[in-house]
N, C-alpha and C positions, 0 to 999 in steps of 0.2 A: 369322920374318918372315912382313910380312901383308901379305894377299892384295890383289892391286890391285880383288877383285870381291865385298869385303867389305861395300860399301855394300848390292851388290844383294841380298845373301845375306839381310838384313834381314827380320823377320816387318814384315811392313803394320801400322802403328797405325790402328787403329779410331777414328773420329770420331763422336763424340756428333751424334744429330739429334734433333727434333722432332716428334714424329708424335702420332696420335690413336688411339684405340680407340673401334669402335662398340658401345661399354655403358654405359647411365644412369651417371649420377654416386651416385643411389642404390644399386645396387645394390655399386659399388666401397665403398661408406661401410659398408652391408649386412655384408660379407664381412671389412671394416678389424676393425670389432667383435668380428668371431665370432675374429679373429687376437689382438686385443688381449683378450679372457677367456682363449683356451690360453697368450698369455704370463702372464698375474696366474696362471693353473692352476699354470704349472710352476715361477714364481718365475725368470724368464730372464734374463740379462742385456742390458743397454741395447745398442743394435743401431742403427747409424748408418742403415739406410732402416724409415722409420718402418712404422707398421702398415696405414698408406693408402699409402703406396709397395709395401710385401710384397704387397698384396691387387690391386694393380693389376698388379705385375709378370705375379703367375701367369696374371690375367684374359689380359692382352694375350699368353702362349703359352697357354692354351687356346685363344685366340676366331680366332688366326692362323697358329697355329703353326711360328713360324717355329725356330728353331734360336738355344740362350738365346747367344749368344755376342752379339748386337746389342743386345739388350734388355740384357743385363747394362751393355756398357758404355753404355749409355744413364742407366740407372738407379745408374752410380759403383760397382759390385762387380765384384768375378771374375765369369767363369760358373759355377767349386763352389759356392760363396758363392748368385748363382742359382736353382740347379740346388733345395741344400737349401732355399732358403723357395718354390721352386715347392712341393717335395716337402710340405716341411711345412703349408702351405697346403690342396693337396690332402686331407691325414692331416683337416683340419680338415674340411673340407667333406665328406666322406666318412661322419664321424663325426655330421652330421647328414643325410644322404641319406635320405629314409623307408625305411621295410622295407614285405613283401609285406604283410602284414595291414595295416598301417597304412594302407599308402595307396590299401588296397579299402576303410578305414571309410565309412559313408555309404551303403554300395551292400549290396542285399538281393536278396530273388529280383523278379524283373520287368523288374529293371537286365539292360541288357547293356555290356562291352566291347569294344572292339575287340584285336585279341591278333597281332601279327608281327613277323617275324623280318626284323634286316638286318644286311648285314656290314661290320666296318672293316676294310679294307685294311693288311697290313703289313709291312712289308721282313724276308721273309725266306727262308730257301733252299730248294731242290728237295730238302736230308734232310728237312727239318722235315713231313711228309709229314702229322700229325696237324691240323695250322694250312691247309691245301688244301682249297678246294672245289673238287669236279669241276664241282658246277654251278654255278660264274661262272668258273671255269677261273684264280682265283687263291691270292692267300695271304694268311688273314685270321682275324680270330676273330670268334665270329658273339653275335650283342646280340636279346634277345626286348624286345617293347614293347608295354606294356599298355596304351591310349589311353580315355578317354572316347569317348564316340558325338561329342561336337562333335572332336575330334580332339585334346582338349588330354592330354599324357602323364602318365601317374596314378605307371608305372614301368617303371624302367628296370634288368636281370637283369645279374648280373657275366657278362663276357667268358666264352664254352667256343669250343674251337679251331675253326675255318670250316669242318670238316670232318661236324662235328654236326648232325643232320638237325633242323627247328623244333619236330616232335612230341618229339621223343626231349629236346630242349632244351626243350621248355613240360612238359611230366613233370617235369625232374629240376630247376629252378628251383622247382617246387611251385604252380606258375602253376594251373594243369589241377586240382589236391584243394584249393586257398584257389577256385577260385569254384563248383565242385561242395560245397565246406562250407556258402557262402554261398547256394545256387543264382542263381550268376550267369549267364547266359547271352554266352559266350564266338563273338564270330565271328570266324573266320578265313579267309585262302584256303585250296588244293585243298590246298596242301601240307601241313596237319595234318589230312588225309583219316586215317581210322582211329583218333586221341587217342580219343574218347568222351568220358563225362562231357557238360560241361555247353557243350560243342565244338560249334558246327552249320558247316558248310562247303557252298560251293557245290555245285549236281548238276554228276556230269561223266556230261560226253561228252552234252551237252543237246541237241547237234543232233538225237540218236537221238532224245528225247523229244519229247511234247507240246508245245503254245505256254503252257502254263500250269510248265513247267517252266522254258521259257526268261525268262519274264517273273518267276519266281521271282529265277535271277540275276541281271536287270536293277536288282531293286528291294534284293537285295542285295549289288551293288555298290556303289546310293549309298549304301547305311547305313554303309559299308565305307568308301568314298573318303574323308573324314575323316580318317581316322588315317592318309593319308599328309602331313597336317600337321603331327604329330608328328616324322616324321622329317625335316621341312625344318629343323623347331626342330632336334632333334638333330645334322643335320646341318652346320647353319649357326658351330656352334661346330667350324673347319678340323678341329681334330688326329682330329676321329672323323672324319675322310673319309681319312686315312689317316694313321697310328701307325711313329714309325721309333723308339718304345722298345720297351722288352723287352715278352715279352707279359705276363709277373704283373704290370705296370705299367696295367695295358688298361680293367681292372678298378675300378680305383681312380682311374680319366680318366673311367671311363662316372658314376659314383656320386657321382660331384665335379659333373658338367657335370647328374646330374641334381638335386643338393641345388642348382645353380645355375637352374633351371628352373624348380623348386618357389616358388624367390624371386620370381616372379612377374612375369621379365623369358624372354617368347620368342625374341628374335634377330628 
């Protein structure tokens, strides 16, 4: 017997539509050439979406943080295929992301960098205690950022559980030791007090200190202010505003975005 409600039980059909992504054409071309090189290296068989379309699909996902169901329909492929292509593109970008010592090339004694931490909120349950930041009252992944004095991002660390303190993360990722070896001054906020080496922080309890300490903190804040530009460029990729994927994939996404930033596109 056929149900009289069989029409209403059918899944809704997706209707593809044209849209735009706020990324330059040159960036899509650059990424498509990286994908083409990877396909040639692995001697991949012919695929329906070309390298340019695969690059565009990945950039749309990173830029807009949409679920892959709608973009996959727009590109004429299944959601599973779209996810596989995005993962492959992320791996291609990660392989080209600069390492810490590469990012610090050209810097030495007399130079300084801005180091700060940020959180990438995640969809976690209360049982995931390591990912819960008591300071920000949310589940997240912690990320360390090194920026030039003008705010240009130099290096992004791998993501750590949200409860990791900034000084601990900076030491664990080798930032403190790398800058100490090169005698590069690190300008950080009060959260990094006690990190040692070449890390400098503002004076604490400056209201109880002489005027010269207050002036020092004001001048120090001016030097660190451009560092916020690095976060603005980073969070312009909406996938880093709230990650819906597994926490194991966030580091790969961060390194992929890092490579895109080093391509000269700041968002």
